[in-house]
C-alpha positions in Angstrom: 47.5 -16.0 -53.8 49.4 -18.0 -51.2 52.6 -17.5 -53.1 52.0 -13.7 -53.3 51.4 -13.6 -49.5 54.7 -15.5 -48.9 56.6 -13.1 -51.2 55.2 -10.0 -49.4 56.0 -11.5 -46.0 59.6 -12.2 -47.2 60.0 -8.6 -48.5 58.7 -7.1 -45.3 60.9 -9.3 -43.0 64.3 -7.6 -42.3 67.5 -9.5 -43.0 69.2 -11.1 -40.0 71.1 -8.6 -37.9 73.5 -9.1 -35.0 73.9 -6.1 -32.7 75.5 -5.3 -29.3 73.8 -3.8 -26.3 76.2 -1.9 -24.0 75.6 0.0 -20.7 77.6 0.7 -17.6 74.5 0.0 -15.4 73.2 -3.2 -13.9 70.8 -5.4 -15.9 67.9 -5.3 -13.3 67.7 -1.4 -13.5 67.0 -1.6 -17.3 64.6 -4.5 -17.6 61.5 -2.5 -18.5 63.4 -0.4 -21.0 65.0 -3.4 -22.7 61.4 -4.7 -23.1 60.5 -1.5 -24.8 63.5 -1.7 -27.1 62.5 -5.3 -28.1 59.0 -4.1 -28.8 60.4 -1.5 -31.1 62.2 -4.2 -33.0 59.1 -6.4 -33.1 57.1 -3.5 -34.6 59.6 -3.5 -37.5 59.5 -7.2 -38.1 62.4 -8.4 -36.1 62.3 -11.3 -33.7 65.1 -11.9 -31.3 66.7 -15.3 -31.8 65.3 -15.5 -35.4 66.4 -12.5 -37.5 67.7 -10.4 -34.6 70.6 -11.4 -32.3 71.6 -9.2 -29.4 74.9 -9.6 -27.6 74.4 -8.0 -24.1 77.1 -6.3 -22.0 76.3 -4.8 -18.6 79.0 -2.8 -16.7 77.4 -3.3 -13.2 78.1 0.4 -12.4 81.7 0.2 -13.5 82.0 2.9 -16.2 85.7 2.1 -16.6 84.8 -1.3 -18.0 83.0 0.1 -21.0 86.0 0.2 -23.4 86.8 -3.5 -22.8 83.2 -4.5 -23.1 83.0 -2.6 -26.4 86.0 -4.4 -27.6 84.4 -7.7 -26.8 81.3 -6.8 -28.8 83.3 -5.8 -31.8 85.3 -9.0 -31.6 82.0 -11.0 -31.4 81.0 -9.6 -34.9 78.2 -7.2 -34.1 77.3 -4.8 -36.9 76.2 -2.0 -34.6 76.2 -1.2 -30.9 73.2 0.2 -29.0 74.5 2.1 -26.0 72.9 3.6 -22.9 73.7 6.2 -20.3 77.3 6.9 -19.1 78.6 4.3 -21.6 77.8 6.7 -24.4 80.4 9.2 -23.3 83.0 6.5 -23.0 82.3 5.2 -26.5 82.6 8.7 -27.9 86.3 8.6 -26.9 86.9 5.5 -28.9 87.4 4.9 -32.6 85.0 2.0 -33.1 84.7 0.2 -36.4 80.9 -0.1 -36.0 78.1 2.5 -35.7 76.6 3.4 -32.4 72.9 4.2 -31.7 72.5 5.6 -28.2 70.0 6.8 -25.6 71.6 9.5 -23.5 70.2 11.4 -20.5 72.4 14.5 -21.1 73.0 17.0 -23.9 75.0 15.4 -26.8 76.2 18.9 -27.9 77.5 19.8 -24.4 79.0 16.3 -24.2 81.0 17.1 -27.4 79.8 14.3 -29.7 77.4 16.4 -31.8 77.7 19.8 -33.5 73.9 20.2 -33.0 71.0 17.9 -32.6 70.6 18.0 -36.4 74.3 17.2 -36.9 75.7 14.2 -35.0 79.4 13.6 -35.3 81.1 10.5 -36.7 79.3 7.2 -36.5 77.1 8.0 -33.5 73.5 9.1 -33.3 70.4 8.4 -31.2 68.0 9.8 -28.7 68.5 12.3 -25.9 66.3 12.4 -22.8 67.4 15.9 -22.0 64.4 18.3 -21.8 65.8 21.2 -19.7 62.7 23.3 -20.0 60.7 20.8 -18.0 62.5 21.8 -14.8 60.4 24.9 -14.6 57.2 22.7 -14.9 58.4 20.5 -12.0 58.9 23.6 -9.8 55.4 24.7 -10.7 54.1 21.3 -9.6 56.0 21.6 -6.3 54.5 25.1 -5.8 51.0 23.6 -6.2 51.8 20.8 -3.8 53.6 22.7 -1.0 51.7 25.6 0.5 53.8 28.8 0.6 56.8 27.3 -1.3 59.7 29.6 -1.0 62.9 27.5 -1.1 63.9 24.4 -3.1 67.1 22.4 -3.0 68.4 21.1 -6.3 70.6 18.0 -6.1 72.5 17.4 -9.3 75.6 15.7 -10.7 77.8 18.6 -12.0 79.5 16.1 -14.3 76.3 15.3 -16.2 76.4 16.9 -19.6 73.7 19.6 -19.8 73.4 20.2 -16.1 74.1 23.9 -16.6 71.1 24.2 -18.9 68.9 22.5 -16.4 70.2 24.7 -13.6 69.7 27.9 -15.5 66.1 26.8 -16.5 65.3 26.1 -12.8 66.7 29.4 -11.6 64.8 31.3 -14.2 61.6 29.5 -13.2 62.4 30.1 -9.6 62.6 33.8 -10.2 59.3 33.8 -12.0 57.6 31.8 -9.3 59.2 33.6 -6.3 61.1 30.5 -5.2 64.7 30.6 -4.1 67.0 27.8 -5.5 69.8 26.3 -3.4 72.0 24.3 -5.8 74.0 21.3 -4.5 76.4 19.7 -6.9 76.9 16.1 -6.0 79.1 13.8 -8.0 80.0 11.4 -5.2 78.4 9.8 -2.1 80.6 12.0 0.1 79.4 15.2 -1.7 75.8 13.9 -1.3 76.3 13.6 2.5 77.8 17.1 2.5 74.7 18.4 0.7 72.5 16.7 3.3 74.4 18.4 6.1 74.0 21.8 4.5 70.3 21.3 3.9 69.9 20.4 7.6 71.6 23.7 8.5 69.6 25.7 5.9 66.3 24.0 5.6 64.3 23.9 2.3 60.7 23.0 1.6 61.3 20.5 -1.2 64.0 18.8 -3.3 64.3 18.7 -7.0 66.5 15.9 -8.3 68.2 16.1 -11.7 67.9 12.7 -13.2 71.0 10.9 -14.4 72.9 7.7 -13.7 74.3 8.9 -10.4 70.9 10.0 -9.1 69.4 6.7 -10.1 72.0 4.8 -8.2 71.5 7.0 -5.1 67.8 7.6 -5.4 66.8 5.8 -2.3 69.4 7.7 -0.2 68.1 11.0 -1.5 64.5 10.2 -1.2 64.9 8.7 2.3 66.7 11.9 3.3 63.8 14.0 2.0 61.4 11.8 3.9 63.3 12.2 7.1 63.2 16.0 6.6 59.5 15.8 6.0 59.8 17.4 2.6 58.8 16.2 -0.9 61.2 15.2 -3.7 60.5 15.5 -7.4 62.4 14.3 -10.5 62.0 13.6 -14.2 61.9 9.8 -14.5 59.0 7.6 -13.2 61.5 5.3 -11.5 61.9 8.0 -8.8 58.2 8.2 -8.1 58.1 4.4 -7.8 61.0 4.8 -5.3 59.1 7.3 -3.1 59.4 10.7 -4.8 56.1 12.5 -4.5 55.9 13.2 -8.3 57.8 12.8 -11.5 57.2 14.6 -14.8 59.4 14.0 -17.8 60.0 11.9 -20.9 58.2 8.6 -21.3 61.3 6.6 -21.3 59.8 3.4 -22.6 58.8 5.3 -25.8 62.4 6.7 -26.2 63.9 3.2 -26.0 61.3 1.9 -28.5 62.3 4.6 -30.9 65.9 3.4 -30.9 65.0 0.4 -33.0 64.0 2.5 -36.0 67.4 4.1 -36.1 69.1 0.7 -35.8 67.0 -0.6 -38.7 67.8 2.4 -40.9 71.5 2.1 -40.3 71.4 -1.6 -40.9 69.8 -0.8 -44.3 72.6 1.6 -45.3 71.8 5.0 -43.6 74.8 6.9 -42.2 74.5 7.8 -38.5 75.6 11.4 -39.3 72.6 11.8 -41.5 70.1 10.9 -38.8 69.3 13.8 -36.4 69.5 13.2 -32.7 65.9 12.7 -31.5 64.3 14.6 -28.6 61.5 13.3 -26.4 58.0 13.7 -27.9 55.9 11.9 -25.2 55.9 12.8 -21.5 54.4 11.3 -18.4 53.3 12.4 -14.9 53.5 9.9 -12.1 52.3 10.8 -8.6 52.9 8.9 -5.4 49.8 9.4 -3.2 51.3 7.2 -0.5 54.2 9.6 -0.1 51.9 12.6 -0.1 49.9 11.1 2.7 53.0 10.3 4.7 54.1 13.9 4.4 50.7 15.3 5.2 50.3 17.0 1.8 47.3 17.1 -0.4 47.8 16.7 -4.1 45.8 19.1 -6.3 42.9 17.5 -8.0 44.1 18.8 -11.3 47.4 17.0 -10.8 45.8 13.7 -9.9 43.4 14.0 -12.9 46.2 14.6 -15.3 48.5 11.9 -13.9 49.4 8.9 -16.1 49.9 6.8 -13.0 48.9 7.2 -9.4 50.8 5.1 -6.8 48.7 4.4 -3.8 
């Protein structure tokens, strides 16, 4: 019996695998998501340092360093690269000899490295966090929070793949809800300051932030501005609520990172990336910041509080 148990355990334990992790972001900003990725590997029988070896590369917000970091990983002998954020677009421009499994906040089709979600191109596949239809839901939440909501500013990076889908969805929802949308494309700190100046001249009652790497890097600046204007800000990712936005509603990011491990495992066992459809979010979360609401003198609807996955007090 003991021999059978050892045989079964050996069969269920994956072969040793060396992979690379590559992002243009800083390590501290991704700590909880890397923990989720490791949990995904653990669920599949991998243990880092035993049968899983990860060579990490962080770009420290320097996207231009991605090609050289990728070259380092390939030279180190990784069998596959797991990529995150803006690094994904950079890797799509390269002819890498190893597969890439990615998590991407934008639309891979709009970005040009997939014919459709069902048909990835080349040796890349993974998970997209894009869920453009949720922008309408976030406007509905703002309407329920702000009495007489009539005008909302959207702050978005125009270089983010899929931004046009999100903008269109927001404008359609705005028409349905009777809310005017002021769109401010911001791809640089200077453009962000210009947007703030315009909003001061033409006041709005709330700010909707389209989540991407630029917004993450500048989230404190945006949320502090909204606070100074005495208006609430909303976004997709929970990080924004923990940074002072009144509410976030969007993909449960930890779940998406955990799912990456399954694709890595399948490719390591022989699957082709082009045969693995790009996955979309399946689990979502609502995080509300009661402290921010009180500071702005706003009452959060009981239904919102009751449905929240997390309430920050």
